C-alpha positions in Angstrom: 0.0 0.0 0.0 1.4 3.4 -0.9 2.0 6.2 1.5 -0.8 8.8 1.9 -0.3 12.5 1.8 -3.1 15.0 2.3 -2.7 18.5 1.0 -3.3 21.2 3.7 -6.1 22.6 1.6 -7.9 19.2 1.4 -7.4 18.7 5.1 -9.0 22.1 5.8 -11.9 21.3 3.4 -12.6 18.1 5.2 -12.4 19.8 8.6 -14.9 22.4 7.4 -17.3 19.8 6.2 -17.0 17.9 9.5 -17.7 21.2 11.4 -20.8 21.9 9.3 -22.2 18.4 9.8 -21.5 18.5 13.5 -23.7 21.6 13.7 -26.5 19.8 11.8 -26.3 16.5 13.7 -23.3 15.0 15.4 -24.2 11.5 13.9 -23.8 12.9 10.4 -20.2 14.0 11.1 -19.4 10.5 12.4 -20.8 8.9 9.2 -18.9 11.4 7.1 -15.6 10.7 8.8 -16.1 7.0 8.5 -17.0 7.2 4.8 -14.0 9.5 4.1 -11.6 7.0 5.9 -13.0 4.1 3.9 -12.6 6.0 0.6 -9.0 7.0 1.3 -8.1 3.4 2.3 -9.8 2.1 -0.8 -7.9 4.6 -2.9 -4.6 3.5 -1.3 -5.3 -0.1 -2.2 -6.8 0.6 -5.6 -5.6 4.0 -6.8 -6.8 3.6 -10.3 -10.3 2.7 -9.3 -11.8 6.2 -9.4 -12.9 7.9 -12.6 -10.4 10.5 -14.0 -11.7 13.9 -13.1 -8.8 15.9 -14.6 -5.1 15.5 -15.4 -2.0 17.5 -15.7 0.9 16.3 -17.9 2.2 13.9 -15.2 -0.7 13.6 -12.8 -4.2 12.2 -13.4 -6.6 13.1 -10.6 -9.3 10.6 -9.9 -12.6 11.2 -8.1 -14.0 9.0 -5.4 -17.6 9.9 -4.6 -19.0 9.6 -1.1 -22.3 7.7 -1.1 -24.2 9.5 1.6 -23.0 13.0 1.2 -22.7 15.4 -1.8 -18.9 15.3 -1.7 -16.0 13.8 -3.6 -12.4 13.0 -2.7 -9.9 13.9 -5.5 -6.8 11.8 -5.4 -3.6 11.7 -7.4 -1.7 8.4 -7.8 1.9 9.3 -7.9 4.7 6.7 -8.2 5.6 6.8 -4.6 2.5 8.0 -2.9 -1.3 8.7 -3.0 -2.1 12.4 -2.6 -5.5 13.8 -1.5 -5.8 16.9 -3.6 -9.2 18.1 -2.5 -12.3 17.2 -0.5 -14.8 18.9 -2.7 -18.6 19.5 -2.7 -19.8 17.7 -5.8 -22.2 20.5 -6.9 -20.3 23.7 -6.0 -17.4 25.5 -7.6 -16.4 22.8 -10.1 -12.7 22.7 -10.8 -11.6 25.2 -8.2 -8.9 22.8 -7.0 -7.3 22.4 -10.5 -4.5 24.9 -9.6 -3.3 22.5 -7.0 -2.1 20.0 -9.7 -0.2 22.4 -11.9 
């Protein structure tokens, strides 16, 4: 299994989502955290499983959709590691994270 790295921006996006769901209902935040961990673990084991969302010259970015929330985890499979590029809302600000892969 490859090493995992989470960009600071992605870490903050996930923290913001957790904060939001904790205010709505604490149980939602627990489910979100569990689903996120499962997706990241799955991406580490099967990094080419997600659909390609975007690509730079050397880095295809794949999306892994959460099932119970309107979010996606955008992950790059590099030779030596898996990088979480963004934790993005699936319906808002499409492509805002693209500058992170250039």
